[in-house]
N, C-alpha and C positions, 0 to 999 in steps of 0.2 A: 516463459519458463518451459524448458524441455522436460519431458518425463521419460525416464528409463527405469525399467524394473530389474532388480537384481534379486536373487534368491539365496538364502542362507543354506548351509550344509544340510545333507540328508539327516544328520543327527538331530539338528534343530527341528527340521520338518517332522520327524517322527515324534519328537516331544510335543509339538503343537497338536498332533492328531490323536495323541493318547488321551484317554478319559481319566479323570481324577488325577492321582499321582501323589507322591510324597513330597515333603518339604525339600528333600535332596534334589528331586526332579525340577522343582521350581528354581532352585539355586543353579542347577545345570543350565536351565533355560536362560537365566540372566547372564551366566558365564558365556554362553554361546552368543548372546546378543552383544555383549561387551567386546567379544572377539571380532564379531562381524563389523562393528563400528570402527575398531582399530584398523582392521585390514582394509576396509573401504577408504579410510582417510590416508593410509599409506599409499594407496593406488590412485584415487581420483581427486583428492583434496588439492586445491590450488597451491597451498603452502605445505605440501606433503613433506618437504625437507625439514620442516619445523616440528614434525610429529615425533614424539619419543618412539624409537624403534621397538622397544620391548617393554611391556608392562605385565603385571600380574592381574589377570581378569577377575580374580576373586576379591580384589581390593575395592571393587566398585559395586554399589548396590543397584545400579540401573544403567542402561545405555545412555540415558541423559547425563548422568554423572560422569560417565566415561568420556562422552563428547566434550563436556565442559572442561575436563582435565586436559584433553589432548589438543584442543583447537588453539590456533595461533592468536593469543589474546591481544597482541600488539595491534593487529588489524581486524581481527574477526570478532565483531559483535553481532554477527548475522546468523551463523549456522545454528540450527535447532532441530529438535525431534518433536513430532506431533502425532495425534491420533489419525490413522489412515482414513477412516470413514468421514471424519470432520474435514480433512484435507480434500478428499474427493468431492464431497458435497459442495464445498465452497467453490473450487475451481471448475468443476464440471457443471454443476447445477445452479450456482449462484445462491446457495442457501446456507444458513447456519441456525443453530438453536440459540435463541436469546430474546431480548425485548425490542431491539431495533432502533436504539438511539445512542448518540455519542454525546459526551459531556466534557466540560473543561473546568478544572479547578483554578480559579483566578487567585492572584496574590492577595486580594482583599477578602478571601474566604467564600465568595459567591461561586455558585456552580451553574453556569448557563449551559443550555443545550446547543451543540454545534450543528447537528443535523439529525434527521429522522428518516428511516427507510419507510417508503409508502406502505408496502404490504407487510406490516409488522404489528405486534401488539401495541407498540408506542404510537405508530401511525394511526391505527384504528382508534386509539384513546384520545387522539387530538393533540398530542405533544408536538411542539413546533420549535424550530430554531429560534433562539433568543429567550425562550422560557427559562425561568430560574428555578432550579430545584431547591426547595426550602427544607424538606425533610424526606428521609427514606425510612419506611417502616416505623414511622413516628419518632425517628431520631433526627434532630436538627443537624444539618450538614456541618455546621461549625463544631459540633461535638463529636464528629466521627474522626477517629484517629487515623494516622497514615496506614497502619497495619490493618485496621478494620475495613478500609476502602477496598482492599484486595478481595474480601469475601462478602461485601455488603449486599451484592445482588444474588448470592446463593449459588448452589451447585448447578451443574449443567443437566437439569432435569426438566423435561417437558411438563408444564403445569405449575412450576414453582412460582409462587405469587410474590409480588412486591407492591407496596403502596407508596406512591410519590405524592407529595404536596408540592405544587408548582405555582409560581407567580407568573401570570401571563403578562404580555407587554403592556396591556392596558391597566395593570395593577391588580386585576382580579385573582383571587386564590382558587385553585381547583384541586380536588382529590382525584388522582388518577390511579385506580387499581388496575393491574395487568398481570398476566401469567406468561411465563416463558413458552414460546412456540417456535415453529419453523418460520424463519424470516426469509422472504424472497427479496434479494438485494436488487434495487434499481441503481445501477452504477452511474447513470446520469442523474445527478441530484437536481439539476435545473438546466434549462436552456432557453434562449430567447434571441430575437433579432432586434438590434438597437440601431436606430437611425441617428448618426452622429455627424451632422453637417453633410459633407459630400460622400461620406462613407456609410456603408451598411455593414454593421459589425455583428458577427455571430459570437454569442457567448455560450459556453458550456461548462458547467461544474461537473467534473468527472471524478469518480471516487475509487475505482479499482479496475484492473484489467483481467476480467474473467471470461470464460468461454461464452457466457450469456451476454457479454457486453456488445458483441459485434452487431447484433440485431438492433440494439438501442442506438449505436453509433450511426448505422446506415440510415435509420429513420431521421435522426437529427440532421445529418448532412444532406439528406433529400430536402428537408425543409429549408436549410441554409441555401442550397443551390437554387431552389425555387424563388427565394427572396433576393437572389443576386448578391449574396454576401461577398464583400471584397476585403474584409479585415477579420481577424480571428482573435478572440480572447479565450484561452483554455485555462480553466480554473482547476489546478491540481493541488490546492492547498492542503487537502486531507488525504491525498492519494498515496497509499503505501506500496503500490506496485501490483504485480501479478504476472500474467503471461506476456512474454516478449512478442509473440505472434499477434496479440491484440494491439500492442503498442505499434507494431509495424502497420497494421490495418488502419489505425487512427491517423498515424503520421502520413500515410499515403493520400489521405483526403486533403492535406494541407500544404502540399508542395506543388511547384510547377510541373505540368505534365511532361516537360522535357527531361526530367530526371528519373523517369521510370526506369527501373533496373539498376539504378545507382545503389550503393551500399547504405543501408540505414544503420545497421549495427553489426559488428563482428564480435562473436563470442569466442574467446581464445582460452583453450584448456591448458593444463600444465604440460610440461615437455614430454611426459610419457604418452600423452593422448592428443598430439597435434592432428591426428587423423579425424578427431571429433570436432575440430574447429568448425564453426558454422556461421555463415553470413545471412542476414535477412536483408532483402532488397525492397525498395519502394515499388509498389504495384500500381497499375492503372485502376482507377475507381470511377464508376459511372457518375457520381456526384462530387468529384474532386473540385476544389475551389481555386486552384492555381494561384496561391497566395505568394506575396513577396515579404510579408511580415506576420509573425505570430507573437502575441504577448502571452506569457504564461504566468499565472498567479501561483506563488509557491510559499512554503513554510518549512519548518523543521520536520514536518510529517510527510513531506514530498520525497518519496524514496523509490529506489530500485527501477522498475519499468518506467516510472514517471521521469526519473533522471535520464534514463535512456532516451526517452522522448525528446527532452530538451537538447541533450548532447547530439542525438542523431539528426535533428533538424538543422542544427547550427551551420553545417557546411553549405546548406542550400537555400535557407531563407534567413531573414533578419529576425532573430529570436531575442526578445527582451523579457526580463524577469522582474516581477513586481511582488513584493511581500517580504520574505525572509530567506536566509540561506537554507538550502535543502539538506536532507538528512546525511547524505554522503555514502552511497552504496554503489560503487562502480563495478560490482562483482555480482555473480548470480549462482544459482543452484540447479543441479539436476536432481530432482526428487528420487529417492530410492526407497522402495517398499520392503519392509521386513516384518514378519510377524503381523501384528495388527497396527504397526506404526509406520511412519514415514520419516526418514532422516533427510534433512536438507543441508548438506555440507556445501560450502563454497567450492565450486568446481571450475568456474571460468571468470575471467575479467572481460569487460566489454569496452569497445572502442568505436568511434564514429568513422566516417569515410576519410577523415584527415588524420586518423590514428590517435585522436584525443580521448583520454579516459583518466583513470586514477584520481578521481575527485573525492578522495576519502574525507576531505574537509568540507564537502558539500559544494554545490554549484552556487556561486554568489548571486545576490540580487543586484539588479540595476537600480531599482528604486525601493527603499525600505518603507513598508507600510504595515502597521499592526492590524491584525484581524479584529473586527468589531462585530461581535455576535448579536448585537441588537438590530442589525440589518439583515433582511432576507437575501438569499442568493439572487442575483440579477437586478437588484435595486441599484440604479445608477448613482445613488448617493452613498452607497456602501464604500468605505475608503479604499479598499483594494481595487474594486472594479472601477471606481472613479479615476484613480491614478492610471489604471490599465488603459482606460479610454484616452487619457492624455497621451500616453506613450504610443498607443495604436495610431493616433493621428499625427503626432509630431516626431516620433522616433526617439524621444528623449524624455526624461523625468520633468515634472514641474519643479520650480525653483526650490521649494521647501524639501522635496524628496531628494533632489540632487545633493543638498547639503547634508542630509541624513546619511548619504553614502559613505561619508568619512568616519562614521561610527561603526564599530565592529559589533553587529547584532548577531548573536548566536544562541539558539535554544539548547536546552539541556539534552544530552544524548541519552537514549535508552536502548536496550537490546532489541534487536529485530525479532519478530515472531509472527505467527499466523494472525494474531490479533491486530497487527499493523495493517494487514490486508482487509480484514473485516471492518476494523475502525470503529466498532460500536459494541455496546453491551447486548 
């Protein structure tokens, strides 16, 4: 993700610097923010021709409401506005305020844990993947309404408490009190070396592309290189995206050294800003693996930079996907700071070296496999990883998974947001 700062008019700046102020000044501030959003979309937005050319800025109560009105809803479920400090903390420092765990609401009403960040309140409390949440603040999960789930974990305030009752995998019940705190995200959730017949397979569950990820990636591939890994399984099942430059770095570890300086991804702006088009190229890496096949584990949560990874590798290595169809975000944003906010409008589409992109319906799977949260990451009996090992060795699905290919498996679509990158409470 590229970062370009823009600044609003001097009028807005003076409003921000003034102390106190009347309700009229607040209204003026919102008016200027709405105007800024509109003018930005008319200039930088990928689909600027779909933006209404004139609106009354007083008709909207916030820049968020303005953006929602103006964006091209036929294709854009991605553009959003968020808090600037939260955005910078996440992408620059790999941090956010929360508890540090991700959960999933199953159709049968159970709520298992998907993953836990190590350096977090949840990690320190001993919460683990596969634990079942039984109650939250003494309210049984089956009694929590859909609307209550939106607020069940409380406001974004450091120290805000929550009490979870969880059932561990062995059946034991535990009370886990915790308080919101700064979570340090480990973007590598798990990694291991698996001996699979004649192959030495590197497995890495990778959860987001942040500035802090590069050091983690380099350590993992140093280990893989030392173990003489010759096959790779990249688990992106929960990866909602992040920085394109980090995707470029990770991809460069997994391709033959002969393709250094080939195009990994082209970011193409609207026709007003073709001068801002930018290509990322594969780079030489000390511990690159020189692979000819990469198996990627995917789901409906696999989005943005994760999809760029899959699409960008395809012209150069045999890429197979195991799991479910990806989210479908073949476009990206140049973040723009204004006031204490960041707006992320869609400003470019992305294409691989063969000019392939536009996967708004998602990147299809080669072998359909459901996520089973009762298994740990890296467990070779875990269904997704087990099938990925078959594909890594043979280049094709097992017989049962090949048959499943005929069924159209598609997860529910949800709007994209900063939460997709964090991936957790």
